[in-house]
LUMLOVO-178997 format. One record per atom (N, C-alpha, C): residue number from 0; residue in one letter; atom name; x, z, y. Coordinates in pm, whole numbers, plus 50000, padded with zeros to 5 digits. Example, Ala and Ser with C-alpha at 12.3 -4.5 7.8 and 13.67 -1.06 7.14 Angstrom:
// residues 2
REC/0/a/N/51319/50780/49431
REC/0/a/CA/51230/50780/49550
REC/0/a/C/51320/50780/49670
REC/1/s/N/51285/50708/49775
REC/1/s/CA/51367/50714/49894
REC/1/s/C/51290/50787/50003
***
This chain:
// residues 172
REC/0/m/N/48852/49078/51171
REC/0/m/CA/48904/49212/51152
REC/0/m/C/49037/49204/51077
REC/1/r/N/49131/49283/51120
REC/1/r/CA/49264/49289/51058
REC/1/r/C/49274/49422/50982
REC/2/i/N/49300/49412/50852
REC/2/i/CA/49303/49530/50767
REC/2/i/C/49438/49538/50697
REC/3/a/N/49493/49658/50692
REC/3/a/CA/49616/49683/50617
REC/3/a/C/49577/49738/50481
REC/4/l/N/49627/49676/50376
REC/4/l/CA/49612/49726/50239
REC/4/l/C/49751/49768/50195
REC/5/t/N/49771/49898/50187
REC/5/t/CA/49905/49950/50166
REC/5/t/C/49904/50056/50057
REC/6/g/N/50020/50106/50026
REC/6/g/CA/50035/50209/49924
REC/6/g/C/50175/50205/49866
REC/7/t/N/50210/50311/49800
REC/7/t/CA/50339/50320/49733
REC/7/t/C/50347/50212/49625
REC/8/p/N/50466/50157/49599
REC/8/p/CA/50477/50062/49488
REC/8/p/C/50418/50122/49359
REC/9/g/N/50341/50041/49289
REC/9/g/CA/50279/50085/49165
REC/9/g/C/50134/50129/49180
REC/10/t/N/50080/50123/49302
REC/10/t/CA/49941/50164/49322
REC/10/t/C/49842/50051/49296
REC/11/g/N/49890/49928/49287
REC/11/g/CA/49802/49817/49253
REC/11/g/C/49772/49719/49365
REC/12/k/N/49850/49723/49471
REC/12/k/CA/49825/49636/49587
REC/12/k/C/49823/49488/49551
REC/13/t/N/49923/49443/49481
REC/13/t/CA/49934/49301/49448
REC/13/t/C/49824/49258/49353
REC/14/s/N/49797/49339/49252
REC/14/s/CA/49693/49305/49155
REC/14/s/C/49555/49295/49220
REC/15/v/N/49519/49393/49301
REC/15/v/CA/49387/49391/49363
REC/15/v/C/49379/49282/49471
REC/16/s/N/49492/49250/49532
REC/16/s/CA/49493/49143/49632
REC/16/s/C/49455/49009/49571
REC/17/k/N/49498/48986/49448
REC/17/k/CA/49461/48861/49379
REC/17/k/C/49309/48853/49362
REC/18/v/N/49247/48963/49326
REC/18/v/CA/49102/48967/49309
REC/18/v/C/49033/48943/49444
REC/19/l/N/49081/49011/49548
REC/19/l/CA/49021/48993/49681
REC/19/l/C/49036/48849/49729
REC/20/r/N/49150/48789/49701
REC/20/r/CA/49173/48648/49737
REC/20/r/C/49073/48559/49663
REC/21/d/N/49053/48587/49533
REC/21/d/CA/48956/48510/49454
REC/21/d/C/48813/48527/49506
REC/22/r/N/48788/48639/49573
REC/22/r/CA/48655/48664/49629
REC/22/r/C/48639/48604/49769
REC/23/g/N/48742/48535/49815
REC/23/g/CA/48730/48463/49942
REC/23/g/C/48797/48526/50062
REC/24/y/N/48865/48638/50042
REC/24/y/CA/48933/48703/50154
REC/24/y/C/49068/48636/50179
REC/25/d/N/49108/48632/50305
REC/25/d/CA/49241/48584/50342
REC/25/d/C/49335/48704/50329
REC/26/v/N/49418/48703/50227
REC/26/v/CA/49511/48813/50201
REC/26/v/C/49652/48761/50217
REC/27/l/N/49728/48825/50305
REC/27/l/CA/49865/48783/50329
REC/27/l/C/49961/48878/50256
REC/28/d/N/50037/48825/50163
REC/28/d/CA/50139/48901/50090
REC/28/d/C/50258/48919/50183
REC/29/m/N/50274/49038/50237
REC/29/m/CA/50378/49062/50337
REC/29/m/C/50519/49049/50279
REC/30/t/N/50538/49089/50154
REC/30/t/CA/50671/49077/50093
REC/30/t/C/50713/48931/50088
REC/31/q/N/50623/48846/50046
REC/31/q/CA/50652/48703/50040
REC/31/q/C/50674/48647/50181
REC/32/y/N/50590/48687/50275
REC/32/y/CA/50600/48640/50413
REC/32/y/C/50736/48678/50472
REC/33/i/N/50778/48801/50449
REC/33/i/CA/50907/48849/50500
REC/33/i/C/51021/48765/50444
REC/34/k/N/51016/48735/50315
REC/34/k/CA/51120/48652/50253
REC/34/k/C/51118/48510/50310
REC/35/e/N/51000/48449/50314
REC/35/e/CA/50988/48310/50357
REC/35/e/C/51025/48289/50504
REC/36/h/N/51008/48392/50586
REC/36/h/CA/51036/48379/50729
REC/36/h/C/51164/48451/50771
REC/37/n/N/51250/48479/50674
REC/37/n/CA/51381/48540/50699
REC/37/n/C/51372/48662/50790
REC/38/l/N/51282/48753/50757
REC/38/l/CA/51265/48874/50836
REC/38/l/C/51333/48995/50772
REC/39/r/N/51403/48972/50661
REC/39/r/CA/51480/49082/50600
REC/39/r/C/51608/49102/50679
REC/40/e/N/51648/49228/50686
REC/40/e/CA/51771/49260/50756
REC/40/e/C/51874/49309/50655
REC/41/e/N/51940/49417/50685
REC/41/e/CA/52047/49466/50598
REC/41/e/C/51991/49513/50464
REC/42/y/N/52072/49493/50361
REC/42/y/CA/52037/49541/50227
REC/42/y/C/52084/49684/50213
REC/43/d/N/51995/49772/50171
REC/43/d/CA/52026/49913/50148
REC/43/d/C/52052/49930/49999
REC/44/s/N/52179/49928/49960
REC/44/s/CA/52213/49933/49818
REC/44/s/C/52177/50068/49755
REC/45/d/N/52179/50175/49833
REC/45/d/CA/52143/50306/49779
REC/45/d/C/51997/50309/49733
REC/46/r/N/51911/50242/49807
REC/46/r/CA/51768/50242/49776
REC/46/r/C/51721/50111/49713
REC/47/d/N/51813/50016/49695
REC/47/d/CA/51783/49887/49633
REC/47/d/C/51668/49816/49703
REC/48/t/N/51681/49804/49836
REC/48/t/CA/51578/49740/49916
REC/48/t/C/51638/49685/50045
REC/49/y/N/51564/49597/50109
REC/49/y/CA/51606/49542/50238
REC/49/y/C/51536/49617/50350
REC/50/d/N/51606/49634/50462
REC/50/d/CA/51543/49687/50582
REC/50/d/C/51466/49575/50649
REC/51/v/N/51360/49611/50719
REC/51/v/CA/51277/49514/50792
REC/51/v/C/51252/49569/50932
REC/52/d/N/51270/49483/51032
REC/52/d/CA/51237/49519/51170
REC/52/d/C/51085/49506/51184
REC/53/v/N/51017/49619/51185
REC/53/v/CA/50871/49620/51185
REC/53/v/C/50814/49558/51312
REC/54/e/N/50876/49581/51426
REC/54/e/CA/50828/49521/51551
REC/54/e/C/50835/49369/51545
REC/55/r/N/50945/49319/51494
REC/55/r/CA/50962/49174/51480
REC/55/r/C/50858/49117/51384
REC/56/l/N/50834/49187/51274
REC/56/l/CA/50734/49145/51177
REC/56/l/C/50595/49145/51241
REC/57/n/N/50563/49250/51314
REC/57/n/CA/50434/49261/51380
REC/57/n/C/50413/49145/51479
REC/58/d/N/50517/49113/51554
REC/58/d/CA/50510/48999/51647
REC/58/d/C/50483/48869/51572
REC/59/a/N/50549/48851/51458
REC/59/a/CA/50533/48728/51380
REC/59/a/C/50392/48715/51323
REC/60/l/N/50324/48827/51303
REC/60/l/CA/50191/48826/51243
REC/60/l/C/50078/48836/51346
REC/61/a/N/50114/48839/51474
REC/61/a/CA/50016/48863/51580
REC/61/a/C/49903/48759/51584
REC/62/h/N/49929/48639/51541
REC/62/h/CA/49829/48532/51550
REC/62/h/C/49726/48535/51437
REC/63/y/N/49741/48622/51340
REC/63/y/CA/49647/48628/51228
REC/63/y/C/49522/48710/51266
REC/64/d/N/49405/48653/51238
REC/64/d/CA/49278/48723/51256
REC/64/d/C/49204/48721/51123
REC/65/d/N/49111/48812/51106
REC/65/d/CA/49032/48818/50983
REC/65/d/C/49120/48804/50860
REC/66/v/N/49209/48901/50846
REC/66/v/CA/49308/48896/50739
REC/66/v/C/49330/49035/50682
REC/67/i/N/49368/49039/50556
REC/67/i/CA/49412/49162/50493
REC/67/i/C/49562/49148/50473
REC/68/f/N/49639/49235/50539
REC/68/f/CA/49783/49238/50521
REC/68/f/C/49812/49328/50401
REC/69/e/N/49876/49273/50299
REC/69/e/CA/49903/49350/50177
REC/69/e/C/50051/49377/50164
REC/70/g/N/50086/49504/50153
REC/70/g/CA/50225/49542/50132
REC/70/g/C/50249/49686/50174
REC/71/h/N/50360/49741/50130
REC/71/h/CA/50386/49882/50160
REC/71/h/C/50429/49905/50305
REC/72/l/N/50441/49798/50385
REC/72/l/CA/50466/49811/50528
REC/72/l/C/50342/49775/50611
REC/73/a/N/50234/49737/50547
REC/73/a/CA/50116/49686/50617
REC/73/a/C/50060/49785/50719
REC/74/h/N/50070/49913/50691
REC/74/h/CA/50014/50014/50782
REC/74/h/C/50091/50025/50912
REC/75/f/N/50206/49958/50923
REC/75/f/CA/50282/49957/51048
REC/75/f/C/50239/49841/51139
REC/76/m/N/50149/49755/51092
REC/76/m/CA/50105/49640/51169
REC/76/m/C/49992/49681/51264
REC/77/d/N/49969/49597/51365
REC/77/d/CA/49855/49617/51454
REC/77/d/C/49730/49574/51380
REC/78/v/N/49655/49671/51331
REC/78/v/CA/49536/49643/51250
REC/78/v/C/49419/49728/51300
REC/79/d/N/49300/49692/51253
REC/79/d/CA/49180/49766/51289
REC/79/d/C/49158/49886/51197
REC/80/s/N/49199/49874/51072
REC/80/s/CA/49188/49986/50979
REC/80/s/C/49291/49971/50868
REC/81/v/N/49315/50084/50802
REC/81/v/CA/49414/50090/50695
REC/81/v/C/49346/50143/50569
REC/82/i/N/49371/50075/50458
REC/82/i/CA/49325/50124/50328
REC/82/i/C/49450/50152/50245
REC/83/v/N/49469/50278/50211
REC/83/v/CA/49585/50321/50134
REC/83/v/C/49543/50335/49988
REC/84/l/N/49607/50259/49901
REC/84/l/CA/49583/50274/49757
REC/84/l/C/49665/50392/49708
REC/85/r/N/49602/50477/49628
REC/85/r/CA/49667/50597/49575
REC/85/r/C/49663/50590/49423
REC/86/c/N/49758/50660/49360
REC/86/c/CA/49764/50658/49214
REC/86/c/C/49827/50788/49164
REC/87/r/N/49768/50844/49059
REC/87/r/CA/49825/50967/49000
REC/87/r/C/49969/50940/48961
REC/88/p/N/50057/51035/48983
REC/88/p/CA/50199/51015/48954
REC/88/p/C/50231/50974/48810
REC/89/d/N/50162/51032/48712
REC/89/d/CA/50191/50996/48573
REC/89/d/C/50152/50851/48544
REC/90/v/N/50044/50804/48603
REC/90/v/CA/50001/50665/48586
REC/90/v/C/50100/50573/48658
REC/91/m/N/50140/50611/48779
REC/91/m/CA/50237/50532/48854
REC/91/m/C/50369/50521/48778
REC/92/k/N/50412/50630/48716
REC/92/k/CA/50536/50628/48639
REC/92/k/C/50529/50521/48530
REC/93/s/N/50419/50518/48457
REC/93/s/CA/50402/50417/48351
REC/93/s/C/50405/50276/48407
REC/94/r/N/50337/50256/48519
REC/94/r/CA/50333/50122/48580
REC/94/r/C/50472/50077/48625
REC/95/l/N/50546/50166/48691
REC/95/l/CA/50678/50129/48742
REC/95/l/C/50778/50108/48630
REC/96/e/N/50770/50191/48526
REC/96/e/CA/50859/50171/48410
REC/96/e/C/50830/50038/48342
REC/97/a/N/50703/50001/48335
REC/97/a/CA/50665/49872/48274
REC/97/a/C/50722/49754/48354
REC/98/r/N/50745/49774/48483
REC/98/r/CA/50805/49671/48568
REC/98/r/C/50957/49667/48555
REC/99/g/N/51013/49766/48488
REC/99/g/CA/51157/49770/48472
REC/99/g/C/51230/49844/48582
REC/100/y/N/51160/49922/48662
REC/100/y/CA/51225/50002/48766
REC/100/y/C/51319/50102/48699
REC/101/d/N/51435/50125/48759
REC/101/d/CA/51524/50227/48702
REC/101/d/C/51471/50366/48736
REC/102/e/N/51524/50464/48665
REC/102/e/CA/51472/50601/48674
REC/102/e/C/51473/50655/48817
REC/103/s/N/51580/50629/48892
REC/103/s/CA/51587/50683/49028
REC/103/s/C/51483/50619/49120
REC/104/k/N/51456/50490/49101
REC/104/k/CA/51356/50420/49183
REC/104/k/C/51215/50468/49147
REC/105/v/N/51192/50493/49018
REC/105/v/CA/51063/50546/48974
REC/105/v/C/51040/50682/49040
REC/106/l/N/51140/50769/49032
REC/106/l/CA/51127/50903/49089
REC/106/l/C/51109/50898/49240
REC/107/e/N/51184/50812/49309
REC/107/e/CA/51171/50798/49455
REC/107/e/C/51027/50763/49493
REC/108/n/N/50968/50668/49421
REC/108/n/CA/50832/50625/49453
REC/108/n/C/50728/50730/49416
REC/109/i/N/50747/50799/49305
REC/109/i/CA/50654/50905/49267
REC/109/i/C/50659/51018/49369
REC/110/q/N/50778/51055/49411
REC/110/q/CA/50790/51161/49511
REC/110/q/C/50724/51121/49643
REC/111/a/N/50739/50994/49681
REC/111/a/CA/50673/50946/49803
REC/111/a/C/50521/50956/49789
REC/112/e/N/50470/50925/49671
REC/112/e/CA/50325/50933/49648
REC/112/e/C/50278/51079/49651
REC/113/v/N/50350/51167/49583
REC/113/v/CA/50312/51309/49579
REC/113/v/C/50314/51369/49720
REC/114/l/N/50411/51328/49801
REC/114/l/CA/50423/51380/49938
REC/114/l/C/50333/51308/50038
REC/115/d/N/50254/51212/49992
REC/115/d/CA/50162/51138/50080
REC/115/d/C/50234/51063/50192
REC/116/v/N/50353/51013/50166
REC/116/v/CA/50435/50951/50271
REC/116/v/C/50360/50838/50341
REC/117/i/N/50312/50741/50267
REC/117/i/CA/50245/50627/50331
REC/117/i/C/50114/50671/50395
REC/118/l/N/50040/50757/50329
REC/118/l/CA/49916/50808/50387
REC/118/l/C/49945/50879/50519
REC/119/f/N/50046/50963/50521
REC/119/f/CA/50082/51036/50643
REC/119/f/C/50118/50939/50755
REC/120/e/N/50201/50838/50722
REC/120/e/CA/50240/50739/50823
REC/120/e/C/50117/50667/50878
REC/121/a/N/50024/50633/50791
REC/121/a/CA/49902/50562/50834
REC/121/a/C/49816/50650/50923
REC/122/v/N/49794/50774/50883
REC/122/v/CA/49711/50866/50961
REC/122/v/C/49775/50893/51097
REC/123/e/N/49907/50905/51100
REC/123/e/CA/49979/50930/51225
REC/123/e/C/49963/50816/51325
REC/124/s/N/49928/50697/51277
REC/124/s/CA/49915/50581/51365
REC/124/s/C/49786/50586/51447
REC/125/d/N/49697/50680/51417
REC/125/d/CA/49568/50693/51484
REC/125/d/C/49476/50573/51461
REC/126/i/N/49501/50498/51355
REC/126/i/CA/49414/50389/51315
REC/126/i/C/49325/50443/51203
REC/127/s/N/49199/50404/51201
REC/127/s/CA/49107/50449/51095
REC/127/s/C/49171/50424/50959
REC/128/t/N/49186/50532/50882
REC/128/t/CA/49256/50524/50754
REC/128/t/C/49166/50575/50642
REC/129/f/N/49165/50500/50533
REC/129/f/CA/49083/50532/50416
REC/129/f/C/49169/50520/50291
REC/130/c/N/49123/50579/50181
REC/130/c/CA/49199/50578/50056
REC/130/c/C/49111/50533/49939
REC/131/v/N/49177/50469/49843
REC/131/v/CA/49111/50431/49718
REC/131/v/C/49204/50473/49605
REC/132/d/N/49152/50552/49511
REC/132/d/CA/49230/50597/49395
REC/132/d/C/49224/50488/49287
REC/133/t/N/49339/50435/49252
REC/133/t/CA/49347/50327/49153
REC/133/t/C/49390/50378/49015
REC/134/s/N/49401/50508/48999
REC/134/s/CA/49456/50566/48876
REC/134/s/C/49385/50520/48749
REC/135/h/N/49255/50517/48753
REC/135/h/CA/49180/50488/48630
REC/135/h/C/49079/50376/48647
REC/136/c/N/49095/50296/48751
REC/136/c/CA/49004/50183/48776
REC/136/c/C/49071/50053/48735
REC/137/d/N/48991/49959/48687
REC/137/d/CA/49046/49826/48669
REC/137/d/C/49047/49758/48807
REC/138/v/N/49115/49645/48816
REC/138/v/CA/49132/49582/48948
REC/138/v/C/49001/49535/49009
REC/139/d/N/48905/49495/48927
REC/139/d/CA/48775/49454/48982
REC/139/d/C/48703/49572/49046
REC/140/r/N/48705/49686/48980
REC/140/r/CA/48642/49806/49036
REC/140/r/C/48714/49850/49163
REC/141/t/N/48846/49842/49163
REC/141/t/CA/48923/49876/49283
REC/141/t/C/48886/49782/49397
REC/142/a/N/48874/49653/49369
REC/142/a/CA/48834/49556/49472
REC/142/a/C/48694/49589/49523
REC/143/d/N/48603/49630/49434
REC/143/d/CA/48469/49670/49476
REC/143/d/C/48476/49787/49575
REC/144/e/N/48559/49886/49542
REC/144/e/CA/48573/50003/49629
REC/144/e/C/48631/49964/49765
REC/145/i/N/48728/49874/49765
REC/145/i/CA/48787/49827/49891
REC/145/i/C/48681/49756/49974
REC/146/e/N/48601/49671/49910
REC/146/e/CA/48493/49603/49982
REC/146/e/C/48392/49704/50038
REC/147/d/N/48362/49808/49961
REC/147/d/CA/48272/49913/50011
REC/147/d/C/48328/49976/50138
REC/148/v/N/48456/50009/50137
REC/148/v/CA/48519/50069/50254
REC/148/v/C/48513/49973/50372
REC/149/m/N/48541/49845/50348
REC/149/m/CA/48538/49747/50457
REC/149/m/C/48397/49732/50515
REC/150/k/N/48294/49762/50434
REC/150/k/CA/48155/49755/50481
REC/150/k/C/48111/49885/50547
REC/151/g/N/48200/49984/50551
REC/151/g/CA/48167/50110/50616
REC/151/g/C/48123/50221/50523
REC/152/n/N/48122/50196/50394
REC/152/n/CA/48085/50298/50296
REC/152/n/C/48210/50378/50258
REC/153/t/N/48238/50481/50336
REC/153/t/CA/48367/50550/50323
REC/153/t/C/48358/50685/50252
REC/154/l/N/48240/50724/50207
REC/154/l/CA/48224/50852/50138
REC/154/l/C/48317/50857/50017
REC/155/g/N/48400/50961/50010
REC/155/g/CA/48495/50975/49900
REC/155/g/C/48624/50900/49921
REC/156/h/N/48638/50835/50036
REC/156/h/CA/48756/50754/50063
REC/156/h/C/48832/50800/50187
REC/157/m/N/48811/50923/50228
REC/157/m/CA/48883/50975/50344
REC/157/m/C/49020/51026/50300
REC/158/p/N/49116/51032/50392
REC/158/p/CA/49252/51074/50354
REC/158/p/C/49257/51207/50280
REC/159/e/N/49170/51300/50317
REC/159/e/CA/49174/51432/50254
REC/159/e/C/49108/51434/50115
REC/160/d/N/49047/51323/50075
REC/160/d/CA/48977/51319/49946
REC/160/d/C/49069/51302/49826
REC/161/i/N/49193/51261/49849
REC/161/i/CA/49286/51238/49738
REC/161/i/C/49416/51312/49767
REC/162/s/N/49456/51397/49674
REC/162/s/CA/49582/51471/49690
REC/162/s/C/49644/51494/49553
REC/163/w/N/49774/51482/49551
REC/163/w/CA/49848/51510/49428
REC/163/w/C/49933/51637/49446
REC/164/a/N/49895/51724/49537
REC/164/a/CA/49973/51844/49567
REC/164/a/C/49998/51929/49442
REC/165/e/N/49901/51932/49350
REC/165/e/CA/49918/52011/49228
REC/165/e/C/50028/51956/49138
REC/166/e/N/50074/51834/49168
REC/166/e/CA/50180/51769/49089
REC/166/e/C/50320/51798/49144
REC/167/m/N/50328/51865/49258
REC/167/m/CA/50454/51883/49329
REC/167/m/C/50566/51937/49239
REC/168/d/N/50539/52046/49169
REC/168/d/CA/50644/52109/49087
REC/168/d/C/50696/52019/48977
REC/169/k/N/50612/51932/48926
REC/169/k/CA/50651/51845/48816
REC/169/k/C/50754/51740/48857
REC/170/w/N/50751/51697/48984
REC/170/w/CA/50832/51583/49026
REC/170/w/C/50946/51620/49120
REC/171/f/N/50959/51749/49154
REC/171/f/CA/51067/51790/49244
REC/171/f/C/51153/51897/49180
***
């Protein structure tokens, strides 16, 4: 089974991936893979990020089976299901500031989370999509919830179960 583990930066993808890897799952860090295989394209200085040709990336990853693709582009891959990590905006702000993100990058990512950008993109793909709220869980508990979803225990993990709509006015 091919699973996408995705979410806005600051939701805990990398941290929980380490736990899943320790539990025996094959987890592919897409950011590292993109760098190592020269799949980055033009640098977008306004957004402080590189563009990636998603079709080319998908082709490069076609041979992987029984894998969890981890990264904020994972939901664009040909996968069997998508798990979107979600995080309350105030918690995400603290996490991103602790990483040294500048104010504009913090706000860009919080706004993307409040607007459900990655969730919307995943749901639009017509691939089974589930969510896990990482706001107040430690990484082991988050990994437990991800394993539950992978086993088919999806109660409380549907796209409509997590929304930050009440936060809209605070961040826009």
